[in-house]
LOVEXRO-238135 format. One line per field, with one value per residue (C-alpha): residue number from 1; residue in three letters; x negated, y, z. Coordinates in pm, 1 decimal. Layout:
N
k NUM:...
r ALA:...
px X:...
py Y:...
pz Z:...
END
This chain:
363
k 1:2:3:4:5:6:7:8:9:10:11:12:13:14:15:16:17:18:19:20:21:22:23:24:25:26:27:28:29:30:31:32:33:34:35:36:37:38:39:40:41:42:43:44:45:46:47:48:49:50:51:52:53:54:55:56:57:58:59:60:61:62:63:64:65:66:67:68:69:70:71:72:73:74:75:76:77:78:79:80:81:82:83:84:85:86:87:88:89:90:91:92:93:94:95:96:97:98:99:100:101:102:103:104:105:106:107:108:109:110:111:112:113:114:115:116:117:118:119:120:121:122:123:124:125:126:127:128:129:130:131:132:133:134:135:136:137:138:139:140:141:142:143:144:145:146:147:148:149:150:151:152:153:154:155:156:157:158:159:160:161:162:163:164:165:166:167:168:169:170:171:172:173:174:175:176:177:178:179:180:181:182:183:184:185:186:187:188:189:190:191:192:193:194:195:196:197:198:199:200:201:202:203:204:205:206:207:208:209:210:211:212:213:214:215:216:217:218:219:220:221:222:223:224:225:226:227:228:229:230:231:232:233:234:235:236:237:238:239:240:241:242:243:244:245:246:247:248:249:250:251:252:253:254:255:256:257:258:259:260:261:262:263:264:265:266:267:268:269:270:271:272:273:274:275:276:277:278:279:280:281:282:283:284:285:286:287:288:289:290:291:292:293:294:295:296:297:298:299:300:301:302:303:304:305:306:307:308:309:310:311:312:313:314:315:316:317:318:319:320:321:322:323:324:325:326:327:328:329:330:331:332:333:334:335:336:337:338:339:340:341:342:343:344:345:346:347:348:349:350:351:352:353:354:355:356:357:358:359:360:361:362:363
r UNK:UNK:UNK:UNK:UNK:UNK:UNK:UNK:UNK:UNK:UNK:UNK:UNK:UNK:UNK:UNK:UNK:UNK:UNK:UNK:UNK:UNK:UNK:UNK:UNK:UNK:UNK:UNK:UNK:UNK:UNK:UNK:UNK:UNK:UNK:UNK:UNK:UNK:UNK:UNK:UNK:UNK:UNK:UNK:UNK:UNK:UNK:UNK:UNK:UNK:UNK:UNK:UNK:UNK:UNK:UNK:UNK:UNK:UNK:UNK:UNK:UNK:UNK:UNK:UNK:UNK:UNK:UNK:UNK:UNK:UNK:UNK:UNK:UNK:UNK:UNK:UNK:UNK:UNK:UNK:UNK:UNK:UNK:UNK:UNK:UNK:UNK:UNK:UNK:UNK:UNK:UNK:UNK:UNK:UNK:UNK:UNK:UNK:UNK:UNK:UNK:UNK:UNK:UNK:UNK:UNK:UNK:UNK:UNK:UNK:UNK:UNK:UNK:UNK:UNK:UNK:UNK:UNK:UNK:UNK:UNK:UNK:UNK:UNK:UNK:UNK:UNK:UNK:UNK:UNK:UNK:UNK:UNK:UNK:UNK:UNK:UNK:UNK:UNK:UNK:UNK:UNK:UNK:UNK:UNK:UNK:UNK:UNK:UNK:UNK:UNK:UNK:UNK:UNK:UNK:UNK:UNK:UNK:UNK:UNK:UNK:UNK:UNK:UNK:UNK:UNK:UNK:UNK:UNK:UNK:UNK:UNK:UNK:UNK:UNK:UNK:UNK:UNK:UNK:UNK:UNK:UNK:UNK:UNK:UNK:UNK:UNK:UNK:UNK:UNK:UNK:UNK:UNK:UNK:UNK:UNK:UNK:UNK:UNK:UNK:UNK:UNK:UNK:UNK:UNK:UNK:UNK:UNK:UNK:UNK:UNK:UNK:UNK:UNK:UNK:UNK:UNK:UNK:UNK:UNK:UNK:UNK:UNK:UNK:UNK:UNK:UNK:UNK:UNK:UNK:UNK:UNK:UNK:UNK:UNK:UNK:UNK:UNK:UNK:UNK:UNK:UNK:UNK:UNK:UNK:UNK:UNK:UNK:UNK:UNK:UNK:UNK:UNK:UNK:UNK:UNK:UNK:UNK:UNK:UNK:UNK:UNK:UNK:UNK:UNK:UNK:UNK:UNK:UNK:UNK:UNK:UNK:UNK:UNK:UNK:UNK:UNK:UNK:UNK:UNK:UNK:UNK:UNK:UNK:UNK:UNK:UNK:UNK:UNK:UNK:UNK:UNK:UNK:UNK:UNK:UNK:UNK:UNK:UNK:UNK:UNK:UNK:UNK:UNK:UNK:UNK:UNK:UNK:UNK:UNK:UNK:UNK:UNK:UNK:UNK:UNK:UNK:UNK:UNK:UNK:UNK:UNK:UNK:UNK:UNK:UNK:UNK:UNK:UNK:UNK:UNK:UNK:UNK:UNK:UNK:UNK:UNK:UNK:UNK:UNK:UNK:UNK:UNK:UNK:UNK:UNK:UNK:UNK:UNK:UNK:UNK:UNK:UNK:UNK:UNK:UNK:UNK:UNK:UNK:UNK:UNK:UNK:UNK
px 1415.3:1412.5:1033.3:1013.0:1239.6:1031.7:709.3:872.8:987.7:639.6:488.6:744.2:665.9:293.5:342.8:553.3:288.0:22.1:237.5:303.6:-63.8:-149.9:108.3:-32.1:-382.2:-259.0:-92.2:-418.4:-644.4:-975.4:-1274.6:-1420.1:-1107.1:-1175.1:-1058.9:-778.4:-766.8:-489.1:-471.0:-155.7:-205.5:20.1:-136.7:-347.6:-726.9:-727.9:-640.3:-1018.6:-932.6:-775.9:-681.9:-993.5:-1205.6:-1002.9:-1036.4:-1409.2:-1411.6:-1219.0:-1473.5:-1751.4:-1588.4:-1596.3:-1959.7:-2056.1:-1887.4:-1871.7:-1660.8:-1605.6:-1340.1:-1052.4:-896.1:-579.6:-405.6:-77.8:-78.9:183.3:376.5:651.2:759.0:1085.9:908.2:626.0:816.3:865.4:497.0:393.9:617.6:490.7:126.7:208.0:386.3:98.2:-138.1:-330.3:-502.0:-568.5:-365.5:-472.8:-228.7:-355.8:-54.2:72.1:426.7:367.4:320.9:657.5:686.6:341.7:425.2:736.3:539.1:272.5:540.2:687.2:349.3:139.7:-131.6:-211.5:-425.9:-279.6:-488.2:-310.1:-489.2:-410.9:-139.0:-130.8:70.7:-123.5:-40.9:-219.7:-277.9:-243.5:-513.4:-539.3:-830.2:-920.6:-1218.5:-1311.4:-1285.9:-1248.8:-1627.6:-1691.7:-1422.0:-1610.6:-1935.5:-1766.5:-1612.3:-1959.5:-2041.9:-1700.4:-1742.0:-2088.1:-1988.4:-1666.9:-1693.8:-1340.4:-1338.9:-1017.5:-1010.0:-706.6:-601.8:-347.7:-203.1:10.9:238.0:236.8:123.8:-164.0:-404.5:-370.3:-356.3:-672.7:-851.1:-745.7:-861.9:-1197.6:-1255.3:-1170.9:-1406.9:-1682.7:-1620.3:-1618.1:-1953.2:-2121.4:-1852.3:-1646.8:-1430.1:-1302.9:-933.1:-792.0:-453.4:-239.2:28.1:225.2:330.3:491.2:325.6:38.6:5.1:180.7:-86.5:138.6:279.2:-60.0:-215.0:67.6:-0.2:-369.0:-283.8:-53.7:-341.1:-579.3:-322.6:-322.5:-697.5:-870.3:-1196.7:-1248.3:-990.9:-976.9:-705.9:-563.9:-399.4:-496.6:-563.7:-834.2:-593.8:-657.3:-1028.4:-960.1:-738.6:-1021.4:-1272.1:-1040.9:-1023.5:-1397.8:-1355.8:-1525.6:-1364.8:-1421.7:-1334.3:-1173.1:-1177.3:-1434.5:-1725.7:-1504.8:-1803.3:-1842.5:-1498.1:-1469.3:-1815.1:-2051.6:-1775.8:-1702.2:-1948.1:-1924.2:-1663.6:-1554.9:-1562.4:-1459.5:-1649.0:-1438.7:-1682.6:-1855.0:-1531.4:-1364.5:-1667.2:-1693.4:-1323.6:-1303.9:-1615.4:-1463.7:-1140.3:-1338.3:-1556.9:-1288.3:-1418.9:-1145.2:-990.4:-713.2:-805.2:-788.4:-1094.7:-1172.8:-1511.2:-1740.2:-2031.8:-2250.2:-2066.4:-2070.7:-1696.1:-1681.0:-1944.7:-2032.1:-2104.3:-2406.6:-2404.1:-2351.8:-2673.7:-2488.6:-2514.9:-2826.6:-3085.5:-3024.0:-2658.6:-2764.5:-2999.0:-2717.5:-2500.3:-2785.6:-2833.7:-2464.1:-2445.2:-2732.9:-2558.5:-2250.1:-2440.0:-2645.8:-2328.7:-2431.2:-2146.5:-1833.6:-1608.0:-1336.8:-1561.0:-1452.1:-1397.3:-1127.5:-846.2:-510.3:-357.1:-240.9:-591.9:-512.8:-782.3:-656.7:-991.2:-1194.0:-1569.6:-1759.2:-1476.7:-1379.6:-1051.8:-985.4:-916.7:-550.8:-530.0:-694.7:-472.0:-166.5:-282.5:7.7:-144.1:-353.4:-678.0:-745.8:-815.0:-561.4:-283.0:25.7:299.0:357.2:721.7
py 4413.1:4509.5:4535.5:4183.8:4046.3:4219.4:4069.6:3725.2:3752.0:3853.3:3556.4:3321.6:3452.2:3415.7:3065.5:2961.1:3102.3:2897.7:2583.2:2652.0:2709.0:2386.7:2203.3:2352.1:2243.2:1889.0:1882.9:1966.9:1662.2:1698.3:1725.7:1405.1:1196.8:909.6:907.7:651.7:392.7:133.2:-188.8:-377.0:-743.4:-977.3:-1276.1:-1349.5:-1324.1:-1691.5:-1783.3:-1781.6:-1630.4:-1306.2:-1147.8:-1282.5:-1084.2:-764.5:-796.3:-852.5:-518.1:-355.7:-485.3:-346.8:-2.8:-38.0:-144.3:143.2:427.0:299.3:511.8:773.3:551.5:360.2:82.6:-120.2:-385.8:-572.8:-918.1:-1126.1:-818.9:-904.9:-672.2:-618.0:-498.1:-290.1:42.3:8.4:-62.8:230.0:467.7:328.1:390.8:737.8:838.9:706.2:948.8:718.3:924.7:659.8:343.5:45.2:-219.3:-547.9:-682.5:-596.9:-614.2:-311.8:-78.6:101.0:132.7:284.3:530.6:638.7:673.9:880.2:1129.2:1141.8:1189.7:1409.7:1461.8:1091.0:900.6:576.1:304.7:17.6:-297.9:-436.4:-191.1:80.7:373.5:688.1:1010.8:1313.4:1121.4:765.6:557.5:195.5:-45.8:-391.8:-577.4:-758.5:-1095.3:-1247.8:-1203.6:-1422.6:-1664.9:-1704.9:-1782.7:-2034.0:-2202.6:-2280.9:-2503.9:-2671.6:-2742.6:-2884.1:-3109.7:-3268.3:-3627.8:-3652.4:-3316.1:-3249.2:-2965.4:-2877.4:-2523.6:-2455.0:-2115.2:-1870.4:-1665.4:-1616.1:-1253.1:-1095.0:-1105.1:-1482.3:-1551.2:-1345.7:-1550.5:-1882.6:-1771.0:-1642.3:-1964.4:-2171.8:-1972.5:-2029.4:-2403.3:-2411.7:-2233.3:-2556.6:-2808.0:-2732.0:-3041.4:-2936.5:-2880.6:-2682.0:-2806.2:-2547.9:-2610.5:-2311.2:-2299.5:-1952.6:-1894.5:-1690.3:-1877.9:-2208.7:-2461.6:-2767.5:-2683.0:-2584.9:-2909.1:-3103.9:-2924.0:-3013.4:-3376.0:-3393.4:-3275.0:-3526.0:-3799.7:-3691.5:-3751.5:-3420.6:-3437.7:-3068.4:-2840.5:-2461.3:-2235.3:-1884.4:-1866.0:-1765.9:-2113.1:-2378.7:-2671.9:-2744.5:-2768.8:-2997.9:-3218.1:-3249.3:-3336.5:-3604.3:-3765.4:-3750.7:-3474.2:-3138.2:-2796.5:-2426.7:-2187.2:-1846.6:-1528.7:-1652.5:-1895.1:-2197.7:-2429.3:-2283.4:-2415.8:-2731.1:-2864.6:-2929.5:-3064.6:-2694.7:-2625.9:-2248.7:-1978.3:-1658.5:-1418.0:-1069.0:-817.7:-512.0:-377.7:-123.3:11.0:49.3:222.4:462.3:552.1:605.7:824.0:1028.1:1075.4:1185.5:1438.8:1580.1:1439.5:1175.4:1179.4:974.2:729.2:373.0:170.2:-157.7:-264.6:-528.5:-759.3:-448.9:-292.8:-604.8:-601.5:-934.8:-1204.2:-1571.4:-1754.1:-1975.8:-2304.2:-2640.7:-2845.1:-3081.7:-2830.1:-2898.7:-2628.7:-2616.8:-2525.7:-2255.6:-2116.0:-2086.7:-1907.8:-1668.2:-1589.3:-1523.6:-1310.7:-1097.2:-1044.4:-914.5:-691.6:-542.6:-420.8:-585.8:-839.1:-923.4:-1225.1:-1130.6:-1048.4:-1205.8:-1444.3:-1549.6:-1783.1:-1846.6:-2187.2:-2218.6:-2161.0:-1814.4:-1549.2:-1284.5:-1107.8:-1093.9:-1144.6:-826.5:-669.8:-668.1:-650.2:-309.5:-272.2:-206.4:-527.5:-730.4:-580.1:-674.6:-1021.5:-1260.0:-1544.3:-1852.1:-1919.2:-2233.1:-2525.2:-2432.8:-2688.8:-2526.1:-2273.7:-1914.0:-1892.5
pz 4724.6:4357.9:4371.7:4514.9:4241.2:3975.6:4111.3:4126.3:3765.1:3654.2:3836.0:3676.8:3327.2:3385.0:3518.3:3219.8:2988.9:3161.8:3129.9:2760.5:2695.3:2872.0:2662.5:2345.4:2438.7:2494.6:2150.8:1971.4:1941.8:2115.7:1888.2:2026.6:1965.2:1723.2:1363.7:1332.2:1051.3:1022.6:823.0:722.0:632.0:437.7:614.6:918.8:954.8:1048.9:689.1:621.5:285.9:161.3:493.2:662.9:417.2:462.8:838.3:801.2:618.7:903.9:1153.7:934.9:969.1:1347.0:1339.6:1108.7:1297.9:1655.6:1888.8:1616.3:1454.0:1606.1:1396.6:1433.8:1227.7:1202.9:1044.8:864.4:749.3:502.6:223.8:408.4:720.7:577.5:587.7:962.3:1016.2:793.2:989.8:1317.2:1226.2:1089.6:1407.9:1615.7:1446.6:1212.7:946.4:680.8:620.3:408.3:281.2:133.8:-57.7:-406.7:-270.0:-46.2:-343.6:-364.5:12.2:45.0:-233.5:-41.3:281.4:104.0:-3.9:345.7:516.1:285.2:548.0:575.1:325.1:188.1:19.8:-157.1:-267.7:-615.8:-711.6:-976.2:-836.9:-750.1:-568.6:-423.9:-100.0:-233.9:-403.6:-510.6:-514.6:-640.0:-780.9:-1101.0:-934.3:-1280.4:-1316.6:-1013.5:-1133.2:-1460.4:-1279.3:-1049.5:-1352.6:-1487.4:-1192.2:-1214.2:-1585.0:-1528.5:-1237.3:-1367.3:-1487.1:-1625.8:-1807.8:-1616.1:-1361.7:-1151.4:-1065.1:-788.5:-881.3:-685.7:-913.5:-1294.4:-1278.3:-1474.6:-1179.4:-1142.1:-1516.5:-1568.3:-1303.5:-1456.0:-1799.7:-1675.2:-1481.7:-1790.0:-2011.9:-1757.7:-1751.9:-2133.5:-2140.4:-2031.7:-2125.5:-2440.9:-2381.6:-2040.5:-1972.1:-1679.7:-1558.7:-1378.8:-1115.7:-986.1:-620.0:-615.4:-278.0:-142.1:185.3:233.3:331.5:310.8:-31.0:-171.3:-48.1:-213.1:-541.9:-521.5:-445.5:-748.3:-967.4:-811.1:-874.6:-1241.7:-1270.2:-1208.2:-1015.7:-939.4:-773.8:-792.7:-655.4:-617.1:-276.2:76.1:212.5:227.4:192.5:-179.6:-97.7:195.9:-21.7:-275.1:-5.0:135.4:-211.2:-276.3:-535.5:-576.0:-538.8:-597.1:-316.9:-331.7:-121.3:132.2:125.4:182.0:205.4:554.8:650.3:439.4:351.9:62.7:-162.6:-224.4:-506.8:-469.6:-412.9:-583.5:-290.2:-181.3:30.4:116.7:376.2:154.3:10.4:349.2:499.1:205.4:207.8:582.2:567.0:282.6:478.3:782.2:603.3:373.1:44.4:-3.8:-350.5:-505.7:-778.8:-908.8:-813.1:-991.5:-862.7:-1010.0:-940.3:-955.1:-661.4:-447.8:-381.9:-568.8:-585.3:-584.4:-261.6:-213.6:-401.3:-242.7:-237.0:-472.2:-759.1:-974.6:-1036.9:-1411.5:-1346.8:-1101.4:-1364.6:-1619.7:-1364.2:-1284.5:-1653.4:-1708.7:-1395.6:-1518.5:-1853.7:-1676.1:-1432.9:-1716.3:-1885.7:-2211.6:-2191.5:-1997.8:-1968.3:-2217.8:-2513.2:-2842.0:-2985.0:-2738.1:-2845.9:-2683.7:-2610.1:-2969.7:-3099.9:-3232.6:-3200.1:-2958.1:-2907.3:-3230.5:-3232.7:-3160.8:-2959.7:-2594.0:-2408.8:-2256.1:-1885.5:-1965.0:-2169.5:-1895.2:-1627.2:-1833.8:-1940.6:-2006.8:-2211.5:-2139.0:-2323.4:-2519.9:-2289.6:-2021.0:-1976.1:-1831.0:-1896.7:-1793.6:-1689.3
END
């Protein structure tokens, strides 16, 4: 009897060991399981703007790596909900998480501390950590180039600019655009209307219409919508697109667009995370990198204007010159960047003044 009990106990111990071993094997990811990359979007890919371009980058990751990488995204994530989404992706085993809104910054920093084995990439912010990086592009360079065509094509010397929020990123874009327009038209004025929105098509269209009512004949904007461009088209005016090639969605009244291409960055960062070479850092890419650029011109833009844009683009790419090289004057006509000097990256990233020729206030 005792012998039978002993044998039974031995069999039970062996069986439990086998079950534990099986459980342990299930807890260790198989070598052929895909690497998991998550994307958190402030808007929807159907905005045909900011989020559309980020999602195009996500799809480029899928195309580059095939079954080796699994991606997922959540759209229309508010600042108040981003922590929940970050935790959700972390608990689901995602190994790198990208967030495309400045407002996510503090929450992504907190998540990076809580999950030190996950890589976090934040677009447009400035906080860094051992496993947290940030990235953006020198879109002001493309803004400058797009401003040249606007300055050349206006008949009233009045250009309207529908602007999101009075933060350095937006201010820098307005200034670069204005300097581009002034390159070919020293008499041009750029009138700014703030909407305090990133994506509110109705409100942003209303802002564009108010500028058109005031006599502008070219509309530019800094939001995630095509409505200012559509408003301009409906009034027989020109426009400049942003984020994506908005001529594709609106028509030839869009003279050109300052555009993003996140594909290369996303592919490079996912590859680095996969092969163990990922490092934290602050990336601010340029025309040279291809993360920012200028879309194809409308056939309405004359060749001589295209030639000027090409020349200015080459100057920037060569490194011999950049947009905020002096002399640069503020709205009051005071020299803020002397001749022969250039604004530093820190000064550009903290820009809080309008250049001469901008009509509007920074409140």
